[in-house]
C-alpha positions in Angstrom: 112.6 112.4 97.1 113.3 115.4 99.7 116.4 117.0 99.2 117.8 117.7 103.4 115.5 115.2 105.0 116.7 112.0 106.6 116.2 108.6 105.0 114.4 105.6 106.2 116.0 103.0 103.5 113.1 101.0 104.8 110.6 103.2 104.0 111.9 103.6 100.5 112.9 99.7 100.4 108.8 99.2 101.3 107.5 102.2 98.4 110.2 100.6 95.2 108.7 97.3 96.0 105.4 98.6 95.6 106.4 100.2 92.4 107.8 96.5 91.2 104.4 95.4 92.4 102.8 97.7 90.5 104.7 97.3 87.0 104.2 93.1 87.3 100.0 94.0 87.0 100.3 96.4 84.7 102.7 93.6 82.4 100.2 91.2 83.4 97.2 93.1 82.3 95.6 93.4 85.9 94.7 96.7 85.4 91.6 97.0 88.3 94.2 95.1 90.7 96.9 97.8 89.6 94.8 100.4 90.0 94.0 99.4 93.1 97.2 99.0 94.1 98.1 102.2 93.0 95.3 104.0 95.4 96.6 102.7 98.3 99.9 103.1 97.8 99.1 107.0 96.7 97.3 107.4 100.0 99.9 105.5 102.6 102.4 108.8 100.4 99.8 111.3 101.4 99.5 110.4 104.7 102.7 110.5 105.4 103.4 113.9 103.8 100.3 115.8 105.8 99.4 112.9 107.8 96.5 110.3 108.4 93.3 111.7 108.4 94.5 115.1 107.1 94.5 116.0 103.3 95.7 118.7 100.7 94.4 122.0 100.2 93.4 121.0 96.6 91.0 118.1 98.2 89.4 120.9 100.2 88.5 123.4 97.7 85.4 123.4 95.3 85.0 125.3 92.3 
């Protein structure tokens, strides 16, 4: 969570729900489904942080 920012309670509720879905999938042993769910979750979180279609500096580094 970021300090000093406006809290979007709907977004927090959605993210908590996604976390619970991930935990449930893992508890059921559905690792492939959990992996896909996590990829989508992280992709959405990244887009919120840096903007849709953009990447972080570490993703652009080669070497």
